[in-house]
DRENFILO-834350 format. One line per 10 residues: number of its first residue (from 1); their letters; for each residue x, y, z of C-alpha. Coordinates in pm, 1 decimal. Layout:
residues N
NUM	a	X/Y/Z  ...
This chain:
residues 478
1	mkaleglfrg	7815.3/6746.8/10035.1  7841.3/6844.2/10400.6  8166.3/6788.0/10586.0  8193.2/6478.3/10804.5  8273.3/6676.4/11120.5  8130.7/6509.1/11428.2  8072.8/6173.1/11261.0  8161.7/5992.4/11581.3  7877.0/6155.1/11768.7  7552.5/5972.6/11822.5
11	fkspaatttg	7647.0/5622.5/11709.2  7415.4/5343.0/11813.1  7520.2/5129.5/12108.1  7275.2/4849.3/12189.5  7405.0/4533.3/12354.0  7641.6/4347.5/12125.7  7599.7/3981.4/12040.4  7877.7/3723.4/12046.4  8077.0/3672.9/11728.7  8326.4/3405.6/11633.2
21	gqsltvcyak	8637.0/3384.2/11415.4  8845.4/3673.5/11288.4  8617.7/3976.8/11279.2  8589.4/4294.0/11076.2  8553.0/4629.2/11243.6  8320.7/4834.1/11023.6  8256.3/5205.5/11038.9  7936.5/5289.3/10850.6  7961.0/5664.4/10773.3  7662.1/5879.6/10686.4
31	kagcefykis	7566.0/6243.9/10726.2  7406.5/6194.5/11068.0  7715.0/6026.4/11215.8  7901.1/5696.9/11227.7  7779.9/5351.5/11330.5  8026.9/5079.8/11429.4  7978.3/4706.5/11377.4  8167.7/4383.1/11435.1  8124.3/4128.5/11156.9  8234.9/3765.1/11175.0
41	kagisvalng	8118.6/3425.3/11056.8  7873.0/3417.6/11345.9  7697.0/3732.9/11227.4  7683.1/4109.5/11267.0  7681.2/4291.8/11599.0  7666.2/4658.8/11684.1  7988.5/4772.4/11853.4  7984.1/4986.3/12164.4  8268.5/5202.3/12031.8  8506.9/5235.1/11740.2
51	ktnkfmgknv	8801.7/5057.8/11906.8  8998.7/4858.4/11648.0  9268.5/4593.9/11636.6  9554.0/4795.0/11487.5  9776.2/4505.3/11386.6  9579.8/4187.6/11316.7  9228.7/4323.0/11254.9  9064.4/4448.9/10936.1  8912.5/4794.0/10963.6  8658.0/4876.2/10694.1
61	lvlsrelvfy	8507.5/5217.9/10621.3  8174.1/5199.1/10435.5  8052.8/5525.4/10280.3  7673.8/5536.6/10263.5  7497.1/5655.1/9949.8  7440.4/5991.5/10120.5  7814.0/6069.2/10103.6  7891.1/5930.3/9756.7  7813.3/6062.1/9409.2  7771.6/5817.1/9120.4
71	wrekypplqq	7821.5/5859.5/8744.6  7828.0/5618.1/8449.4  8057.0/5748.1/8175.4  8108.7/5626.1/7818.9  8469.8/5601.3/7697.4  8624.5/5484.7/7368.9  8692.3/5110.9/7342.5  8973.0/5014.7/7578.8  9250.0/4773.6/7493.7  9439.2/4582.1/7759.9
81	ktqknlkgii	9719.7/4838.8/7758.8  9490.6/5141.0/7779.2  9298.4/4991.9/8073.3  9608.7/5051.0/8285.2  9580.2/5422.6/8206.9  9205.3/5440.3/8274.8  9251.8/5569.0/8629.2  9454.7/5863.0/8503.0  9197.7/5935.1/8232.3  8917.9/5940.0/8489.5
91	sndlaemfpm	9121.5/6167.4/8718.4  9136.4/6427.0/8442.8  8755.1/6415.5/8403.5  8661.4/6427.6/8774.1  8626.3/6804.2/8797.4  8381.1/6803.5/8505.2  8179.9/6503.8/8625.5  8164.6/6608.1/8993.2  8190.0/6988.8/9013.7  8021.9/6981.3/9355.6
101	iaapafhyni	8326.9/6808.5/9516.6  8626.1/7027.9/9603.8  8888.0/6751.2/9638.6  8738.9/6431.2/9496.3  8861.6/6076.9/9549.7  8704.9/5796.6/9349.4  8664.9/5427.5/9273.9  8566.3/5285.1/8935.0  8450.8/4960.1/8773.5  8420.7/4870.9/8407.5
111	feshanytlv	8050.6/4790.8/8360.6  8048.7/4684.5/7992.7  8307.1/4665.5/7715.6  8194.7/4679.5/7351.8  8370.2/4705.7/7019.0  8281.0/5073.6/6984.6  8270.9/5195.6/7345.9  8321.5/5110.2/7712.8  8088.3/5195.1/8001.9  8260.5/5279.5/8331.7
121	diwawesrdv	8087.5/5322.6/8671.3  8249.1/5591.7/8888.2  8186.2/5666.2/9257.8  8336.5/5987.7/9400.7  8350.7/6145.0/9747.8  8520.0/6428.1/9935.4  8872.2/6305.9/10014.9  8936.1/6562.9/10289.2  8640.8/6436.0/10491.6  8768.9/6079.6/10471.1
131	ealakefpln	9118.2/6190.4/10575.6  8972.0/6361.1/10881.2  8774.3/6048.0/10966.3  9082.4/5826.9/10923.0  9257.3/6010.0/11208.9  9001.1/5857.2/11446.6  8932.0/5533.4/11261.4  9252.9/5379.8/11112.4  9093.1/5218.9/10811.4  9244.4/4944.5/10597.7
141	ylipedllfv	8966.5/4936.6/10337.2  8725.5/5197.5/10196.3  8411.3/5079.7/10011.1  8121.5/5281.5/9863.2  7796.4/5122.6/9979.0  7668.2/5048.1/9626.9  7952.6/4802.3/9570.1  7859.7/4583.7/9868.3  7549.0/4448.1/9693.9  7645.6/4117.1/9530.6
151	saqmeatiya	7405.8/3826.2/9473.3  7403.8/3485.0/9308.6  7131.4/3592.2/9065.5  7002.0/3919.8/8923.0  6808.4/4097.3/9199.9  6697.7/4443.1/9311.2  6709.7/4558.1/9672.5  6502.5/4849.0/9802.7  6574.7/4992.1/10148.8  6523.3/5313.7/10345.6
161	egekvyaiah	6803.6/5529.6/10483.8  6673.6/5817.4/10693.3  6410.3/6001.3/10492.1  6517.5/5852.6/10159.5  6446.1/5524.1/9982.4  6713.6/5370.0/9760.8  6679.3/5096.3/9497.9  6987.2/4905.6/9376.0  7003.7/4633.1/9110.6  7284.4/4381.0/9152.4
171	gpngfigsrs	7400.2/4039.6/9039.6  7698.3/3801.0/9045.7  7927.3/4078.6/8917.7  7794.3/4329.8/9169.8  7643.1/4668.0/9092.7  7409.9/4711.0/8790.5  7220.2/5033.5/8857.3  7058.6/5245.7/9128.2  6792.1/5509.1/9181.5  6639.9/5717.6/9461.9
181	laipltesgi	6265.4/5655.9/9503.5  5995.0/5884.0/9632.4  5824.1/5841.5/9969.6  5582.0/5678.8/10020.8  5698.4/5380.6/9815.8  5460.1/5291.5/9533.3  5436.3/5019.7/9275.1  5467.3/5273.7/8993.1  5789.8/5411.7/9146.1  5942.1/5063.1/9145.8
191	evflrslgac	5835.5/5010.1/8784.3  6008.4/5333.9/8681.5  6327.7/5210.4/8848.6  6312.4/4869.6/8678.3  6255.9/5020.3/8333.2  6552.9/5257.3/8388.2  6773.9/4946.7/8389.5  6711.9/4893.8/8018.3  6725.5/4537.0/7895.1  6867.3/4422.8/8230.4
201	wqeikrlnlc	6532.1/4446.6/8409.8  6407.7/4139.8/8225.0  6679.4/3935.7/8399.4  6576.3/4049.0/8751.1  6456.4/3740.7/8939.6  6354.6/3893.3/9274.4  6271.6/4222.5/9446.7  6400.3/4252.7/9805.8  6210.5/4500.0/10023.8  6399.6/4569.9/10346.5
211	gmdlpscsai	6194.9/4706.1/10638.5  5898.1/4793.4/10415.5  5628.0/4613.4/10219.9  5356.5/4658.9/9959.3  5057.2/4466.4/10096.3  4854.8/4533.2/9782.0  5075.2/4313.9/9560.8  5308.6/4016.5/9575.2  5486.2/4082.9/9242.8  5573.5/4379.3/9023.5
221	mdipinaikd	5612.9/4334.0/8649.0  5601.0/3958.0/8713.4  5898.2/3983.4/8949.9  5825.0/3827.5/9292.6  5870.3/4039.9/9606.3  6083.7/3913.7/9896.5  6026.0/4095.4/10226.0  6335.7/4123.3/10449.5  6309.3/4213.2/10816.3  6508.4/4512.5/10942.5
231	egypislkgl	6764.6/4363.5/11182.8  6906.5/4691.9/11312.9  7203.3/4725.0/11076.9  7236.1/4839.9/10712.3  7128.4/4570.8/10468.6  7443.5/4637.5/10262.0  7662.9/4489.0/10539.2  7494.0/4148.7/10527.0  7739.8/3986.0/10285.5  8052.5/4180.6/10389.0
241	nsfklapfst	8213.6/3886.4/10567.9  8249.3/3699.9/10234.9  8315.7/4013.7/10029.5  8650.0/4052.2/9841.2  8821.9/4339.8/10019.4  9151.3/4344.2/9826.0  9042.9/4589.0/9547.6  8945.0/4843.5/9814.9  9266.7/4840.5/10017.6  9394.7/5180.8/10130.1
251	rswqsavdke	9742.6/5305.9/10221.8  9646.9/5454.9/10554.2  9790.2/5163.0/10754.3  10050.4/5401.5/10904.4  9779.4/5562.9/11112.4  9701.6/5225.3/11269.8  10050.4/5177.6/11412.1  10097.7/5206.7/11786.8  10343.7/5496.4/11794.3  10468.9/5422.4/12145.2
261	llfrivvysm	10542.9/5059.7/12060.5  10704.7/5164.4/11732.7  10927.4/5411.9/11919.8  11034.4/5140.8/12164.0  11117.0/4903.2/11879.3  11329.2/5172.0/11710.2  11517.4/5251.6/12034.3  11584.4/4883.2/12110.1  11695.4/4823.4/11752.0  11938.8/5115.8/11768.4
271	aaytasswls	12080.8/4986.0/12098.6  12128.6/4638.0/11952.1  12287.2/4784.7/11638.5  12527.3/4996.4/11847.7  12638.6/4694.9/12052.1  12682.1/4485.8/11738.5  12881.8/4763.6/11570.1  13113.8/4795.8/11872.7  13187.8/4423.4/11867.6  13249.1/4433.1/11493.1
281	mrkldmsied	13488.5/4728.9/11526.6  13673.6/4546.4/11805.2  13725.0/4244.0/11583.5  13825.4/4470.6/11295.0  14094.8/4642.5/11506.8  14240.1/4304.0/11598.3  14241.8/4201.2/11232.8  14415.8/4526.8/11131.9  14691.8/4463.2/11387.6  14748.3/4115.5/11243.3
291	ieretakask	14759.2/4258.1/10889.0  15012.3/4525.0/10992.1  15241.6/4260.4/11139.7  15223.9/4051.4/10821.5  15280.3/4362.2/10608.3  15593.3/4452.7/10804.7  15732.2/4103.9/10747.9  15657.8/4122.0/10374.6  15818.2/4467.9/10345.5  16132.9/4338.9/10511.2
301	ritelaelqd	16155.7/4051.0/10262.9  16102.3/4285.1/9968.0  16383.5/4510.0/10091.5  16619.5/4211.9/10116.8  16527.9/4097.5/9764.0  16580.8/4448.3/9624.0  16930.5/4458.6/9768.6  17009.6/4130.3/9592.6  16895.3/4248.7/9249.8  17146.2/4231.0/8968.0
311	kdvtakllva	17301.6/4576.5/8913.3  17323.4/4515.1/8535.4  16945.4/4466.6/8517.4  16894.2/4796.8/8700.2  17126.0/4979.1/8458.8  16940.8/4841.0/8154.1  16610.7/4957.5/8297.4  16750.8/5306.8/8349.1  16884.0/5322.7/7992.6  16548.0/5209.9/7850.2
321	lakkvgdltp	16368.6/5468.6/8061.5  16599.9/5746.5/7945.9  16546.0/5646.5/7581.4  16167.2/5652.6/7623.0  16182.2/5997.4/7779.0  16401.5/6114.3/7492.4  16134.8/6007.8/7239.0  15891.8/6267.1/7371.1  15846.8/6587.1/7170.4  15914.4/6894.4/7389.5
331	pldvievlsr	15617.0/7131.7/7385.0  15837.0/7440.3/7348.1  15994.3/7294.3/7033.5  15647.9/7247.6/6881.9  15559.4/7608.7/6967.2  15885.8/7724.2/6807.1  15795.8/7536.4/6485.0  15446.5/7686.2/6477.7  15582.9/8037.9/6532.9  15773.5/8016.0/6202.9
341	visdgshvtq	15460.4/7973.5/5991.5  15204.8/8186.0/6176.2  15183.2/8541.2/6049.9  15043.8/8845.6/6225.8  14672.3/8820.4/6291.0  14687.2/8438.6/6322.6  14692.4/8248.2/6648.1  14661.5/7901.7/6808.4  14346.8/7826.2/7009.7  14430.8/7473.5/7126.9
351	lninnrnvdv	14743.2/7254.2/7122.2  14749.1/6882.4/7208.4  15079.0/6685.4/7210.3  15086.0/6304.4/7231.3  15445.4/6182.7/7184.7  15518.7/6294.4/6825.3  15157.3/6342.9/6723.5  15038.2/6702.2/6753.6  14679.6/6829.6/6714.5  14654.0/7206.4/6679.5
361	nlvsadpsgv	14350.2/7436.9/6634.0  14435.2/7763.2/6454.1  14267.4/8083.3/6338.4  14421.1/8239.6/6026.6  14317.2/8438.2/5721.3  14529.3/8209.3/5498.8  14484.4/7840.7/5599.9  14648.5/7709.5/5279.8  14955.3/7925.9/5336.1  14996.1/7788.4/5688.7
371	inklstikev	14964.1/7429.1/5563.3  15216.0/7485.6/5282.5  15470.4/7640.0/5521.4  15435.7/7354.5/5768.2  15488.3/7102.1/5487.1  15826.5/7257.5/5402.6  15966.4/7254.3/5756.1  16209.5/6968.2/5813.2  16092.5/6901.6/6169.2  15741.9/6812.7/6041.9
381	etvklmgept	15690.8/6466.2/5891.2  15327.8/6501.1/5774.0  15049.8/6760.7/5782.8  14679.5/6668.5/5766.8  14376.6/6896.4/5760.9  14109.0/6761.5/5995.1  13757.7/6856.3/5882.6  13649.6/7167.1/5692.2  13772.3/7519.1/5783.1  13505.5/7736.1/5946.8
391	regqsykfrl	13483.9/8099.5/5850.9  13489.3/8354.5/6132.0  13476.6/8708.0/5992.3  13785.7/8764.4/5776.8  13961.6/8454.5/5917.9  13915.4/8078.1/5916.4  13911.7/7837.3/6207.1  14064.0/7497.3/6125.2  14237.4/7199.2/6279.7  14564.0/7031.0/6175.2
401	slemrdtist	14720.1/6698.6/6269.7  15102.3/6701.4/6262.2  15350.0/6416.7/6292.7  15688.8/6547.4/6411.7  16018.6/6401.4/6300.9  16247.0/6257.4/6565.6  16514.6/6509.6/6461.9  16347.4/6792.5/6654.9  16568.1/6924.0/6936.4  16785.3/6611.0/6917.2
411	tnannassta	17120.2/6780.2/6896.7  17125.1/6932.9/7242.1  16915.0/6658.1/7399.4  17127.0/6368.9/7260.7  17452.4/6536.6/7354.4  17332.9/6600.3/7706.3  17185.8/6250.7/7734.6  17499.9/6069.6/7616.8  17724.3/6281.5/7835.2  17507.1/6223.8/8135.5
421	ftaamsappa	17496.7/5849.7/8077.9  17871.7/5836.0/8037.6  17910.6/6004.6/8370.8  17642.4/5799.4/8534.3  17759.7/5459.1/8406.1  18127.8/5507.5/8485.7  18060.8/5324.1/8807.7  17805.8/5046.3/8873.8  17483.4/5188.0/9018.7  17421.0/5125.7/9383.6
431	aitpqaavgk	17149.9/4885.5/9488.8  16813.4/5050.7/9517.3  16597.4/4990.3/9819.0  16219.2/5039.1/9798.6  16249.2/5347.0/10020.0  16531.7/5502.3/9815.7  16363.6/5430.1/9482.4  16109.2/5701.2/9551.6  16356.3/5979.9/9637.4  16489.5/6221.2/9376.0
441	tsvpaaimna	16852.2/6150.2/9465.4  16826.2/5790.0/9341.4  16723.4/5886.4/8984.0  17030.3/5882.9/8751.6  17141.5/6201.8/8580.2  17037.7/6049.2/8247.0  16674.2/6066.3/8351.2  16708.0/6428.7/8457.9  16883.5/6525.1/8130.4  16615.5/6350.8/7922.6
451	npnavaapsa	16353.7/6604.0/8040.7  16101.4/6650.2/7755.3  16079.3/7021.7/7837.6  16448.2/7079.0/7756.3  16459.1/7275.7/7431.6  16729.9/7418.8/7213.7  16779.9/7790.3/7158.5  16505.2/7952.4/6945.8  16571.3/7939.7/6574.4  16653.4/8252.2/6382.1
461	ninrasspsa	16351.2/8181.2/6159.9  16104.7/8250.6/6439.2  15836.8/8507.3/6361.7  15960.2/8789.0/6588.3  15672.2/9013.4/6488.0  15434.0/8788.9/6681.2  15448.9/8814.0/7057.0  15371.4/8499.0/7268.0  15032.3/8642.5/7359.9  14946.7/8688.8/6991.2
471	lmktnklf	15062.2/8335.5/6905.2  14884.3/8148.3/7190.3  14534.1/8280.4/7268.4  14431.1/7991.7/7492.3  14517.7/7817.6/7817.0  14443.6/7470.3/7671.6  14792.8/7331.7/7627.6  14833.4/6957.6/7676.9
């Protein structure tokens, strides 16, 4: 296939006739160049140029048979679901069916569906040539010429295009079959074409001869001949005004947009948006000022209510808070308990503390010994093995769930807590304002002395042979 360079050269330009109604602008592309037509209800006229209506018009590109390759392929029977994937299936077969096309684009129709197979008609063309043409002619629809032949009954149309003669069979559903005939046209050549249609030729009711005739006969194979006068435009365009264009819609509408007008619309829209945004921000600033005034009034009322709070209620809240803090298990106490049972060569990989529940991941050569030792320590309420130990060399990796008794580190913590509360409650607590409630100086000494990180002195039973780095080989301490 030759490239479509220079298609806009040499188009016909006789005087155009008047048309009525909404018209189609048609570009009929062939190897010799492009011809432009206006089609409306009033008829078909040859256009003087390819000028199109970019917004309201319909621009149709018709590819002549010279620029399109045709193939009828047999596929397995298609269900309704697989028909949706048919386009993708055909795309994978294009290179094999049309090796002469470098970058093929295509259109397909299902010709017949049977229980054992499906026949699909495929038309392919060079997509790069069409893209180049679309830069000059902003098309909305692209139609291979074969698909324009639709008739109320089964017919065959024979017409000349340049030095070639084409025969196309068509009916109510459109294309049936086609063939190129030899020149000069003979009765035997037409018979060969009709018999190539298989059983369909018996349903052909009429033979249309456009711009040519066979004076020696008025019928071929009992099919009457209808002579059609050449009116100066391709015979395939005759029924285009009533043709269904929707299946042939393209996505090249962007090329039809007036870029200057589009730029103006964008600029005006941005200006309107900027003005609208400025007004909105102005109203928002006024609303924020009103909210700040109302917030200041509410804050003042809250401060007055805080000063009137009952001091006894405040003291009870502080005592309850100190008790809750005292229920937490200090992490250092847990580490001290673990250090008693972990021998050399063993270490903790992860330690999670949630109140008095402790999850610990360990690596040790003697998991049972570690569990037995933990079970005998008074600070530990229960010991549970979570999952199966995993062997790693000469050691085992395992996980334990511990529940600590509330006796751990209680001696020093309780003494400090009670002493602090005695000192703190000797006088009624001062009223707390919202601003002072956040500062550190307003928190009673009981809260400070109930720090969960306060631990007693290390026990004498600690494993002194294990350094802290040997005991804790991880930074995951929660």
